[in-house]
N, C-alpha and C positions, 0 to 999 in steps of 0.2 A: 624352811630351815632343813627339813629332811631332804628336799631336792638338792639343796646346796651341798649337803654332806655326800650325797650320791655322786654328784659331779666331781667332788674332790677325790673320792675313792676311785672313780674311773680315770681321772687324770693321773693319780699316783700309779695305777696299774699300767697305764700306757708308758709313763716315763720309766718305770721299772723295766719294761720290755726293751725300751730304747737303750738304756744303760747296759743291758746285757749283751749287746752286739760285740763281737771280738774285733780288736783293732786289725786293720789291714784286710778285712774280708771284702770280697766283691759282693755288692748287695743289689738286688733287683726286685721288681714287683713280682707278686705271685702270678704264675701263668707264663712268665718268661723263663725259658729253660737254660740251664747251665750247659755250656759246650766249649770245646776247644781248650780245655784245661783251666778255664776261669772258675774260681770258687764263687758260688752264688747261694744266697739265702733270701727269704722273703723280707722285704723292707718294712719293718714294723711301723715306721712312721708314715707309710703311704696309705694304709687302709685300716679302718677300725670296724670289727664285726662284719667284714665282707662288704662294707659300703665304701664310699669314696670320701667320707669325712676325714679331713687331714688335720693333724696337729703340728703347727709350726712352732719352732723354738721362740720365734719372735712374737707369737700371739700373746695377747694379754687377757687375763681374767678380769672381767668387769661386772660386778654384781652377779657372779656365778655363771656368766655366759662367755663363750669364746669369741673374742673380737679379732678378726684377721687384720693383718697390716693393710694400711690404706695404700692407694696408688700414689703417683707423684703429688707432693703437697702443694698448697696454694702459694707458697713462697717461691716456687719455681726451681727448687733444688732437684737436680737430676739424680735419679736412682741408678741409671746406667743400663747398658745392654745386658749385663749379667742378670739383673733383676727382671728385665723384660723377657729374656729367654726362659727363665725359671717359671714366670707367670704364664707364658704362652704354652708351655708343656706341662702345666700342673696336673692334667689328667692323663698324661702319657706314661707308659712304663718307664721306670728310671733305673739306671745302672750306675753303681758307684763302688769304689774300693780299688783293689789291686788286680791287674790282669797281666799275666805273663805269657800269653799266647793269643793268637788271632781270635777276635771276638766278633761274631756275626750277630747283628742286631736288627730285628724287624722294626720298620718304621710305622708310625711315628714313635719317637723315643727321645729321652733326655739322658745324656751321660754327664755326670757331675761329680766333682770331688774325686777324681780318678787318677790312678797312676798306671801306665801301660808300657810294657817293654817286650823285647825279645821275640817279636813276631815279624813275619814278612809284611803284613798289614795289621796294625794294632786294632783298628776298628773298620769293619766291613758292613756298612748298612745294607739291608735287604728290603725288597718289596714283594713279598710272596703271599701275604695274608691280608684279610680284611681287618680293620678299615684301610682302604688304599689312600693313605695320607702320607705323601712322600716328603716328609720333613724330619729333620733331626737337629738336636741342639747339643752343644758341648760347652760346659762352663767349668772353670777351675779344673783343668785337665792337663796332665804332664805326660807326654809321649816321648820315649827316649830309647836309645840303644837297641835299634831294630836289627833283625837278622833274617837273611834270605838265602835259600840254597840255589836260587837261579839269579837272573839279571834284573828282576823286577821287585818293587816293594815301595811302601809309603806308610806314613802315619795313619792317614784316613784315605780310603778309596771309596768312590761312589758308583763304580761301573755296574754293580749289582742292584742298583735302585735308580734306573733311568728316570730322569726328570726330578731328581732330588734337589730340595732346597736345604742348605746348611746354614746354621746360625752358630757362631762361635764367640765366646767372650772369655778372656783370661785363660788362654790356652798357650802352652809352650810345646813346641815340637823340636826335639833335638835327636834326630835319628842316628847320628854318628856313623853314616854309611862309609864304606871304603871310598877313597879318592877316585874321581872320575877317570875312566880310561876310554870307554867306548859304549855305544848303545847295546852292543852284543854282550858286554860284560858288566856294566854298571848303570843300567837304566833305572836308577833309584831316585825317588823324590821325597820331599818333606810331606806334601799333600798331593793326592792324585784325584782330580775332579772330573773324571771321564763321565760324559752323558749327564752332567748335573744341569739344573735349571737356573740356579742362582746361589751366590755365596756371599754371606754377610759376616764380617768379623770385626770385633773391637778388642784391642789389646791382645792381639795374636803375635807371638814371637816364633820365628823359625831360625834356628841356628845349628851349625854343625851338620848341614845337609851334605856337603862335600861332593856329591855325585852330580846328577843331572840338574833338576830344578828344585828350588826351595818350595815353589807352588806351581804345579802343572795345572794351569787354570783353563779348563774347557767350558766354564760356565758362560752363557751369553751375557749375564749381568754379574758383576762382582763389585762389592763396596768394602773398602778397608778403612778403618779408623785406628790410628795408633798401631799400625803394623810395623814390626821391627824385623829386619833381616840382618843376621850377623854371621860372618864367616865367609867361606869360599865355596864355589861350586861351578859347574859348567855354565849354568844360567840361573838368574834369580827367579823372577816371575815369568812364566810362559803364558802369553795371552793368545788363545786360539780363536776367539770370537770377537766381533766388532765392538761390542759394548753398547752404551758407554760404561766404562769402568771408573771407579773412584779411588784415589789415594789421598787420604786426609790425615794431617798431623802425624805423619809417619816418618820413619828413619830407615832407609834401605841401603844396605851395603853388600857388595861382593868384592872381597879383597883380591880376587883374580888369581888365586894360587892354582886353580885346577881348570883345565879345559878352556873354553872360549872366554869365560870371565865376564860375560855380559850381565847387566842387571835387569833389563826389560827385553824380552824376546817377543816378536809378533809374528803370527802366521801370515798376516797380510797387512803390511804397513800402510797401504793405500786406503783401507776401509776402517781401521781401528780408531777409536777415540778414548783417550784416558784423560779424566778431569782431575787436576791436582790442586791441593790447597795445603800450604804450610808443611811441605814434605821435603826431605833432603835425600839426595842420591850420592852416596859416597861423600857426604858432607856438603854437596853443592845444592843450591836452591832450584836449579833446573838440571835436567838429565844430560850429562855429557854425552856427546855423540858416540864416543867409543864404547859406551855402556849400553847402546841400543843395537839390537840385532833383528834383521828382517828376513823371513823366509821368502816372502814375495813383496814386491813394491819397495817404496822408499819414503822417508819423511813421514812418520806416523803423526797423527793429529793429537798432540799433547797440549791440553788447554790448561793454562795456569790461571786459576780462578782468583778473583779479587774479593769474593765474599765466601764465608764459610758455608758450604753446601748443606751442613746440618741445620742451618737456620733458615734455609730457603724453601724447604718442603720437597726437595728433589731426591733426598735419600730415604732409606727405609726408616720407619718410625722408631725402631729400636735404638737408633743413634741419637734420638732426642728425648728418650723416655726418662 
């Protein structure tokens, strides 16, 4: 009985600390420094007494013990990529809250429940310190209204963490860049994936990119589930590497008000492969020829699958979690 009272007192103290956080603050783990104008405080829910024991709001008290949430249940109900990403980065530094300038983040890391605006690059992952684990996750993040003093910018860039793998779920990118004019004036994108190793995204929306590409995709492997592109820009997705790349249960649109107006651009149309399932392109079930652009070659290999690739074992595990 005494032990149970002690546990109750400890839980009350922790919850009191959590309730005391100010609304709208940017929160990160102890040891991660605040920079570039972001407000940062220690995430009280991440560590207790200097250890790694975590208290999740979904945890249940059972007989005085903390019982963590289980994984996918026996009934086969899917938890989703959001849950997989949070579990995968459970021991990584976490960043949450409001950011109104460029945020440089050392990998590995998780950005969650965040609002970011007003920067040339909202999030700029880095790989300068140990451990050298070049992965980052973004869940429940809204990036919007970006500002640049030169011709470059994007919601997330990966150039400073070569070989980075990115995991996204429930992310909206709405940069509202100026309308496309030229590469010397408006080389802005929604996401800029220079030197990345892989890109996995579920329920990603890019809208109002207006300038160059919604996604400037230089990852050798990219897999999108329920990707939504809305609005206009010079190009939609720019595929620089052969792949294979996946577009699953997605809705891609480029209304064509600015620049070339293509939806899929390929560095080399003779070597690329894109596997498509249940996806529309400006409302069509196959990609209209006028929405395809090739820097080199012609006739990209776009494979329209007959089976959902999430069920065949060929896509990343987060899409079936």
